[in-house]
N, C-alpha and C positions, 0 to 999 in steps of 0.2 A: 504494499499499500504505500502511495506516495503523498507526502505532506508538505505543502510549501507555504511559508509564511512570507507575504509580501509586505513591504513597509508602508505604513499609514502616515498621515501628516505629523504624527508625533515624533517619528524619527526620520522622516523622508529629508528634513533639512541636513541631517548628519551624514548623508550618503552623496559622495562625490566619486567620479572615475578615479580609477588608480591603476598602476601598471600591473601587469601579469607576472607573478614570480614563478619560479621553477621548484619543484620538489627537490629538496636536498636531503632529507633524512627520514627515517621510519623508526618510531620508538614503539615498542609493543610491551604488553604486560599480561601475565597469566595469573587468575585468581581461581581459587578453589572456595565454592560457596557450600558450607555445610547446610544440608536440609534434613528434616526430621527423618526421612525415609532412607538417607544415605548420603553420599557425596555427590553433588551435581557440580560437574566443571563448567565454569563460563570463562570464555577467553574474551579479553577486552583488547582492543587495538586502538591507539591514538596515533594519527599521523598529522604531522604539521607540513603540508604541502608548499607552504610559502613562507619559510622562516625569515626571508629578508623584506617581505612585505611589513609595512607598519603594523598592521593588526596581528601578522604572524610573530613579530618581534615582542608584541605586547603580550600575546598569549604565553609565549615562554617566560617573559619577565614577571607576569603578574599571576597567570595560572599554572601553567606548566603541566608537562606530562604526568608526573607523579600525583599531583592534586586531580587532574581530570580522571585518572584511573581509579583513585580513591572514591571520588564522586560517583563515578558510574556503579561502583559496587554498592555504595549507600543507597542510590537512587532505585538500583534493582530491587534491593531488599525492601525498601519502602513500597514500591510498586505491588510486589508480591503480597506485602502485608495488607495495604489498603484494599486489594482486590480479593483478599481472602482466598489466596492461592498458595496452600501450604505444602502441596505434594506435586510430584511431577506429573500426575494425571490431571491437575487442576490447570496446569500452566501451558502456554504455548510453547512449542518445542523450539527454543532458541538457544544455541551454543556459542555463538559469537556475536559480539557487538562492536561495530567499528565507528569511530568518530574521525571526521577529517576536518582539517583546518584548510579551506581553499579560497581562491580568489574568484568570487563572483558577485554579482549586483542583483538588486531587485528582491532580495529576501535576506532575513537574518539567519535562517536555518531551514533545512527541510530533510524529511526522512524518506528512504527508499527502502523497504524491506528492513533489514538489520543495519542499515548503513545511514550514519547521522551526518549531515554535512552543515558545516558552520561557516559563515562568511567571515574572512579576516578583514574585510572593510568595516563589517558590523562591530567586530571587536575592537578595530582601531578606534572607534568613536563611541564606545562605551562610556558612560559619565566617570569621571575621575573617581578612583577609589571603589568602583562598583563593579570591578571585572569578575570577581569570584561570584559575587551575589547574582549577577545577570547570566553568569555562565551555568549556575546552579538552576536558575529558572528555566534556561533553554533546556537543560538535560532532564529536568522533570517532565516538561512537556514532549520533547522529543522521543526519549526512552519509553514514555507510555505508549507512543505509537509502535515501538517495537514489540510490546508485550500484550497490547490490548487485543480484543476480539473485533473483528470487521463484519460479522455475519456473512462470512465467505464472500464479500464484495456487494452485499445488499444493504449495508447500513448507510445512511445519509453522511455525507463527508463532513457536514456541520456538526453531527452528532459526535463522530469521531474526534473532531477538534475540540469540541466541548468537553468531552471526557478526558481529554490529555490536558486541558487547563484545568479542569476540575483536580486533577492529582497535583498540578503545580500550586493550584491554591491552598490545597490541604498541606502542602509541604512548607507553606509559609513564604517562599521565596518569590514573592510578587510584590508589587507597591499597591497597596489598599487605597491610597490617595488618587491614583489615576487609573485604576482598573475599572472595568465596565460596572456601571450602577446596576442594582436590582430593578427590574421591569423593563430594561432597555430593549430595543429591538422590535422588527415588524413581524419576525418569524422565529418560531422556537429553534429552527434548525439553521440559523444565520452561521452558527459556529463560534468558536473561541469564547470571549467573555459573555456574549449574549446567552449561549446555549449553556454555558458553565453556570451562570447565576439562575436559569431555569431549572438546572438539575439539582442545585441547592434547594430550591423551592419544593422540588419532587421528594427530595430528602426529608424535608420538614413535615411532609404528608405521611411518609412512610420510612422509617429510620433504615438506612442501607439500600435506599431505592436504586442509586447510581451503580452500586456494586452489583445488585441482582440484575439490573438491565445489560451490564456488560457480560454477565455470565450467560444469559439468554441469548447474547449475540454470538455465542461460539459457534453456531452452525448457520443462523440465519437471523434476519431482522425483520420486525413486523410492528407497525404501529400499534397493533392490539396489545403489545406487551404494557403499554401503559395502562390499558384496562385491567390486565391480569394483574398488575401490581398494585394499582391505586384505586380500582373500582370505578374509574371514570375515563371516558374516551379521551385521547390525546388533545383534541381541539378544545374540549370543555376544560381540561387542566390548563391549557394555555390562556384561554379566556379568563379563568379565575386568576390566574398569575398576573395577567395585566391589569385585571381589576383591583387586585391588591396593592399594586404599586403605581398605578396611574400611567399616563402617558409620557414616559421618560423620552426626552429629546433624542432623536436619531444620532445626534453628534456625540451624545455620550456613549453610545454603543461602540464607538470607534476607539475610545480611549486606549484601551489595550488589546484590542482584538489581535493585532498581528505586529506588536512591537519587537518581539523577540525571535 
């Protein structure tokens, strides 16, 4: 599954063209994660393709491969925990996760399968002193894409992005002052913050709703899952949600939809 985060006006001003660097080195790491049923081997690889790019240099100086690898381990365990996936049978079969720091524009990060790509240009313009914080935020969102369920390609892309943001928000690696406000958006499946806030509302109706929905999406997705879990059709749940929070201006729905 492919996830692409394009820049909004919140970060667009930070992005300018820069020269293309050349990959100079590869650093890898191997971790063994202990699971209750045995020993599960997960391989993590971090590659800085552009060490001479300002963003590549900043990655090495402020974040670094050892910290990135440690973060991947922590995030992986967090995702399994919040998703209530404690055994191999519960989890998606993923043995390797790759992170690439590369020179591309138009997005902060995107994930394709088990490959996470982060823009060196985006790293270059992270706010001062926020490198590790924003890197964590990116990793919680993007690694969720590696491990979450997609309903065998039938789930709405906006829901997939909303669940990834849901994990990020639960991790606390986000800015609550600029993140999407509850009630924002014209549709429930816009994605990112709009959908994340809707999922939080659904959690308030039934504890663990989002986790249960993700589990149901293992093999297929259907709007009827909302009725099965909440006792109301999806359209009614969305109307109730909008009625609770009022008509939040659309501009607020874009505060954090695609910043990272």
